[in-house]
N, C-alpha and C positions, 0 to 999 in steps of 0.2 A: 715526160711530163707527167706527175700527178694530176687527178681529175677531181677541181673542188668542187664539192659538195652543192649542191642547188640552193641558195637562199629558199627561209623558208615561205614568204611571200611569192616565191616562183612556183612550190609543188602545185601541179593541179588536182585539186581534193576532190573533184565534181563526181556527183556521183558517189560518195561516200555513205556508208552505213552502217551507223553505227548500232550493235545487237548486242547490249548491255543490260542483265539483269538488277547489276549492283549500279545503287542511283549515283551514289559517290564516283565512280570510275566511272562512268557513263558521262554525268554532266565533265569531269575533268577531260575526258579526249573530245568531248564533243567542246569543250572551251579550244582546248589546242587547237581541231582543225580549224572554228571559226576565226581565230585570232590568226594561223598562218598562213588564209589569201583570202582575195577577194571575189575568186572565185571557188570557193567552197559552197557544195547544194550537200549540207550532212540531214540526213533520215534518221533520227535515234527512232528505237522500236525496242520491247523485251525478249521477243521472240522473233526467229529465224522463220517460222512457218508463217507467221505474218505479215512480209514482206515479200513472198517467192516471186510472187507476178508484176512488186515492182523493178526486183533485180532482173529479173527478165527480161526488161523489155531497157533497158540501162545499157548505153553505149558499152563504158568500159567499168561495169560496177566492184568495185572493192568490199568488203565485208567486214569488219571488226568484230571480233567475237572472245569472250572468255574460254578457255580450256574448263575448268570447273564449272563453268555452265551450262556444256554438252552433254545432252540428254538423247535418248533413243531418239524423238521425234524431231529436235532440232536436227540430231546428225544426218535424217534422212532431207532434210531441206536442204542444209549445207550441202551435202553429195547432188542435188537437184541442181542447188545456182553453180555450182565449181564446173558442173557436166553444162552449163549452159554459156562460161568462160566467164564465168565470176570469179576474182583472186580472196582470198579468206587470208588473214591475221590474223593469228589468235596471241589472245593475252594471257601470260603463264604467269601465277601466283607462285614465287618461289621458296616461300615461306610455307606453303605446304605441298604435301604427296603430291605429283604433278600426275594426273592419269590417263599419263601415254596414248592409252590403249583406245579411249574416247576419237583417236584422230582417224580410227581406222575406217580407212573408205573415201575419207576426206581427202580431196585435192589440194592440201595445205601451201600456201605461198609464202609463208613466213611466220615466224614466234620472235615475239618481244615481251620481255621480263614485266612486269607492274613495278617490278624495283628500277628499271630504268629510263622509265615512262617520263620524258619531258619531249616540250617541242621538237628540239632537234632529233633527239632516236626516234619517235614517233615519223615525223617527216620523211627524216632519211631511210626507216624502213620501209617506206610508201613509194618511194624513188626508187630503192632497188627493187621492189617487185613489180615495180610498172618497165622498169629495164629488163627483167627477165631472171631477177638472181630471186635468189629463197632467204634472203637475211635472219638470222637466228643469234638471238644475245648469247654473249659470251659467258654467261653464267646459266645457261640455259647449259648450253655444250657440256661445262663442269658437270651441270648434274645427271647429262646421260653417260659421261663417261661413270659419276661414281656407282649410276644404276648398270652399269656395265660390270664395272666393277666387282660389284657384290651379286649380280644376278647368278645362278645358276643357267651353266650353257648347255646348252644341246649339241651332243657331240655328232649329230648327222648336220650342223649347219658348217661344219667345216668340209661338208664331204660335198658340198656348190663343185661343181665344176664351171669356171668360168675361163673364157679364151683371154691373152696377154693385155690384149685389147680395153675388152670389160671391166679386166681389175683395175686395169689405170682408172677406167671412167671412172669404178665404185672409189676410189681413195678419190676423187675431183668430187662425187659426189656428197659424200661423205665432209669433207670441208667445204659444204655450201658453197660450187659452183652451178652456176646455171647453164643449162645445156649449151649457150650460147657460146660460154668461155670455155665449157669443157671442148667443145668442137675448136676451138681457136688454141687450147692448150696440144690437142690431139694433134692438130695438123690436118684436122676430117671437114666436112660439110657439117651443115646444123641438121640437116637431115641423118645423118650418120651419128651425130652425137644422142639424137632422139630415138636412135635405135638402138643403141649398146643402153638406154638408161630404160627402155622397154625392157630387156633382153634380162638384165640385171632385175626390176622390180617384178620377173615372172619366175626367174630364177631364185630368188627371194621368198615366192610367192605373195608379194607385198600389194596391198593398191593403190602407195601413193611412196615420193619421195621422203616423208617425214618417218614413216613405219621401216622404208628401209633403212633409213640412217641409225633408229632404233636397233634395228634391228643386228646390224651391222655390226654396230658398239657392241649390243648386248653378248653376242656371240661370239667376239675378239676377231670377227672375220676379216676386220678393216684391218685391225693391229695386223694380223699375219700376210693379209693382201701387201700391207703398206710397207712391212719388213721385206719382203722378199720379192718388191721391188727396188726397194734403196740398195739388195741385197746384188741384185743383176745392175743397176747403177757403178754401184762399185767397183764390182767385176769387169765389166765394159771402161774404165775409166782406169784400173790399174794395167787391162789388157792392152 
């Protein structure tokens, strides 16, 4: 039975911080959020560092930021907010070259293309984040895949040693599944799934899921692991 997305007026948007310097984008996002729920309490700001104390005091904070506006100062503030439990939704203008390296060290909860920015898309992304998933717009995945194809590959990335279980988890991680979904797919506990993801991040020398996904795609490790997994499944079926 398919799960129907929550209606926009049922989305819990309390404690949402819209941290966008571009005035038009900020007003658009705030208009969507304020019109989507009677429970919305939106705090608008230009810089993350100005609202760190407010975010820390909030029970379940969600920050909406732009990838292209993240600098060294805001990265430090975002890292601090994420460390205290805040969720970070990153808007990406895919008409420009996406500086994905700016997300290094930030625990990103999801990425949404500005080209897909609508009430339904934004509310759905927030719902998925609150459910523990990691939403990423389809065209951003294509952008990452294009980047992976065109980027020079480090031969040492293929030397990363992963257990069969970690390889299975890596494929699911890149496919955008949350820890809870990975646990369900692999038939293990949530704690076990978290441990597998932590091991993957450590072996890839990455600080968050987004950078791990990017590295797995760019290095070709994802394709190698996925193809190897499919070959094993085919052999099992033939046997």
